[in-house]
VMD Tcl script that draws the C-alpha trace (Angstrom):
set ca {
  {0.00 0.00 0.00}
  {1.29 3.43 -0.95}
  {2.26 5.48 2.11}
  {3.04 9.02 3.18}
  {6.20 8.79 5.31}
  {8.46 11.04 7.36}
  {12.07 9.88 7.59}
  {15.29 11.03 9.26}
  {13.53 13.94 10.94}
  {15.70 15.04 13.84}
  {14.48 16.62 17.07}
  {16.42 17.89 20.07}
  {16.03 16.43 23.55}
  {13.91 19.45 24.50}
  {11.59 18.96 21.54}
  {12.81 21.37 18.86}
  {13.21 20.34 15.23}
  {14.89 23.59 14.15}
  {16.59 26.50 15.82}
  {15.39 30.12 15.68}
  {16.19 32.75 13.03}
  {16.43 30.76 9.82}
  {18.35 32.64 7.12}
  {20.89 32.04 4.35}
  {23.67 31.44 6.88}
  {21.50 29.27 9.17}
  {19.21 27.15 6.98}
  {18.15 25.08 10.02}
  {18.02 28.05 12.38}
  {20.70 28.94 14.89}
  {22.06 25.75 16.43}
  {19.93 23.55 14.18}
  {22.83 21.99 12.34}
  {23.72 20.04 15.51}
  {20.58 17.96 14.97}
  {21.94 16.44 11.78}
  {25.53 15.53 12.59}
  {24.50 11.90 13.08}
  {23.26 11.77 9.47}
  {26.33 13.42 7.94}
  {28.47 10.52 9.18}
  {26.37 7.78 7.54}
  {27.10 5.90 4.37}
  {23.66 6.90 3.11}
  {24.55 10.60 3.26}
  {27.90 9.94 1.56}
  {26.27 8.06 -1.31}
  {23.69 10.80 -1.78}
  {26.61 13.18 -2.29}
  {28.70 10.93 -4.49}
  {31.18 10.03 -1.76}
  {32.52 6.78 -0.29}
  {33.83 5.41 2.97}
  {31.31 6.68 5.50}
  {29.93 4.77 8.48}
  {27.45 1.93 8.71}
  {25.60 0.52 11.73}
  {22.25 1.40 13.31}
  {22.24 5.02 12.20}
  {22.91 4.12 8.60}
  {20.31 1.32 8.69}
  {17.61 3.81 9.63}
  {18.92 6.56 7.35}
  {18.87 4.23 4.34}
  {15.14 3.60 4.67}
  {14.56 7.08 3.28}
  {15.84 5.90 -0.11}
  {13.65 2.79 -0.43}
  {10.47 2.78 -2.56}
  {10.28 6.58 -2.85}
  {8.49 8.14 -5.82}
  {7.89 11.76 -4.79}
  {8.37 14.30 -2.01}
  {6.33 17.04 -0.33}
  {8.08 20.00 1.33}
  {6.92 23.09 3.15}
  {8.13 26.35 1.67}
  {10.48 27.00 4.61}
  {12.27 23.75 3.77}
  {12.81 24.95 0.23}
  {14.44 28.21 1.30}
  {14.41 31.39 3.40}
  {12.50 33.53 0.91}
  {9.19 34.75 2.36}
  {6.10 36.31 0.80}
  {5.69 36.85 -2.92}
  {8.59 35.40 -4.88}
  {10.71 38.44 -5.85}
  {12.11 36.46 -8.80}
  {12.97 32.86 -9.62}
  {16.66 33.01 -8.73}
  {16.31 30.94 -5.54}
  {16.48 27.24 -6.48}
  {16.74 25.61 -3.05}
  {19.53 24.87 -0.61}
  {21.02 21.97 -2.55}
  {22.67 23.35 -5.69}
  {21.96 22.32 -9.26}
  {21.62 18.60 -8.44}
  {19.35 18.26 -5.36}
  {19.34 14.93 -3.48}
  {15.66 14.09 -4.12}
  {15.90 12.64 -7.67}
  {12.11 12.64 -7.92}
  {9.26 15.16 -8.24}
  {9.07 17.51 -5.22}
  {5.86 19.40 -4.38}
  {6.51 22.60 -2.41}
  {3.65 24.12 -0.40}
  {3.35 27.86 -0.86}
  {0.74 30.64 -0.88}
  {2.38 32.30 -3.89}
  {2.41 30.82 -7.41}
  {5.65 30.01 -9.19}
  {6.56 28.10 -12.32}
  {7.84 24.54 -11.94}
  {11.61 24.30 -11.66}
  {13.42 21.38 -13.35}
  {16.81 20.54 -11.86}
  {19.57 18.06 -12.58}
  {19.36 14.42 -11.47}
  {15.61 13.98 -11.97}
  {14.45 16.51 -9.36}
  {11.61 18.79 -10.47}
  {10.21 21.31 -8.00}
  {6.49 22.03 -8.37}
  {4.86 24.79 -6.32}
  {1.40 24.05 -4.94}
  {-0.92 26.82 -3.71}
  {-4.05 24.71 -3.12}
  {-3.08 23.24 0.25}
  {-1.74 20.06 1.81}
  {-4.25 17.61 0.36}
  {-3.76 18.91 -3.18}
  {0.02 18.62 -2.81}
  {-0.31 15.05 -1.51}
  {-2.68 14.05 -4.30}
  {-0.27 15.32 -6.94}
  {2.67 13.61 -5.23}
  {0.81 10.28 -4.97}
  {-0.02 10.41 -8.66}
  {3.56 11.28 -9.61}
  {4.97 8.50 -7.39}
  {3.33 5.78 -9.56}
  {2.63 3.43 -6.67}
  {5.77 4.19 -4.66}
  {5.69 6.03 -1.33}
  {5.75 9.79 -0.80}
  {8.21 11.33 1.65}
  {7.12 14.35 3.68}
  {10.31 16.32 4.24}
  {9.04 18.98 6.66}
  {9.37 21.48 8.13}
  {7.65 21.54 11.49}
  {4.48 23.39 10.48}
  {4.00 21.14 7.45}
  {4.37 17.95 9.45}
  {1.93 19.24 12.07}
  {-0.66 20.03 9.41}
  {-0.44 16.56 7.88}
  {-0.46 14.94 11.32}
  {-3.60 16.76 12.42}
  {-5.27 15.61 9.20}
  {-4.12 12.01 9.95}
  {-2.57 11.76 6.50}
  {0.84 10.49 7.62}
  {1.20 6.71 7.75}
  {4.70 6.36 9.23}
  {7.23 8.67 10.90}
  {10.87 8.10 11.75}
  {12.15 10.63 14.28}
  {15.72 10.90 15.49}
  {16.10 12.15 19.06}
  {19.45 13.94 19.35}
  {20.98 14.55 22.83}
  {21.38 18.29 22.42}
  {19.39 21.17 23.92}
  {18.37 24.04 21.65}
  {16.36 25.99 24.24}
  {14.13 27.60 21.62}
  {13.18 27.30 17.99}
  {10.39 25.28 16.35}
  {8.80 22.74 18.74}
  {7.63 19.68 16.85}
  {4.85 18.34 19.07}
  {3.27 21.52 20.44}
  {-0.51 20.98 20.66}
  {-0.23 17.65 18.80}
  {-1.86 14.74 20.65}
  {-0.43 11.73 18.84}
  {-2.41 8.99 20.69}
  {-5.68 10.83 20.12}
  {-4.82 11.14 16.44}
  {-4.30 7.39 16.29}
  {-0.51 7.08 16.33}
  {1.66 4.76 18.40}
  {5.34 3.89 18.77}
  {6.12 0.77 16.76}
  {9.93 0.64 16.90}
  {12.87 2.22 18.67}
  {16.63 1.69 18.79}
  {19.66 3.64 19.95}
  {23.19 4.11 18.70}
  {25.96 5.84 20.60}
  {24.86 9.12 19.00}
  {21.03 9.23 18.81}
  {17.78 7.37 19.45}
  {15.58 6.33 16.53}
  {11.82 6.18 17.04}
  {9.29 4.96 14.48}
  {5.66 6.00 14.94}
  {2.89 4.50 12.82}
  {-0.81 5.12 12.41}
  {-2.79 2.28 13.96}
  {-5.08 1.94 10.96}
  {-3.58 1.47 7.50}
  {-6.57 3.26 6.01}
  {-6.65 7.01 5.47}
  {-9.61 8.83 6.98}
}
mol new
graphics top color blue
foreach p $ca { graphics top sphere $p radius 0.5 }
foreach p [lrange $ca 0 end-1] q [lrange $ca 1 end] { graphics top cylinder $p $q radius 0.2 }
display resetview
């Protein structure tokens, strides 16, 4: 069954998934880069960037799941870049350079229209103004039976969670304290929404937690 999944989404010990004050110099907010050091040392990250010789083990096992059976992505606009409001022009093409790591269609939620943006490596950014369900419907169609990955950010994940549209989530709890930023689970009652912990494991760096919706059927 085709699924909407969240993978490799890191959160600090005090519940923040990004630091404050996102800008060009701090794409994950101030201090936010510390949440992703575990991933940068995995073989999965190295292969995504055309490199060799990185680590394996528990962290890589979980990280690699993000590459399996994926046909499309959905991102919030803040994940695509720091530009706010009406697009001043089309010069911003994302954080990832000319060859982004998605290698599949990516549907970016926004309130402001923009032409689709083809990139190298099979990534095409499409900008969706009709809301979360429209973006998901387009991603599901483009995925041709494969799963759709929801890449974030926090507000986007919360919206899909409250609508009970996410089937599976892999969170990475990182033993750092950010103190402030974007709290992931504020006003989100996961048990009431029908989610439960189905798997967890720890490495010497982080703890991996998989949360799944109890029913396989969307409602």
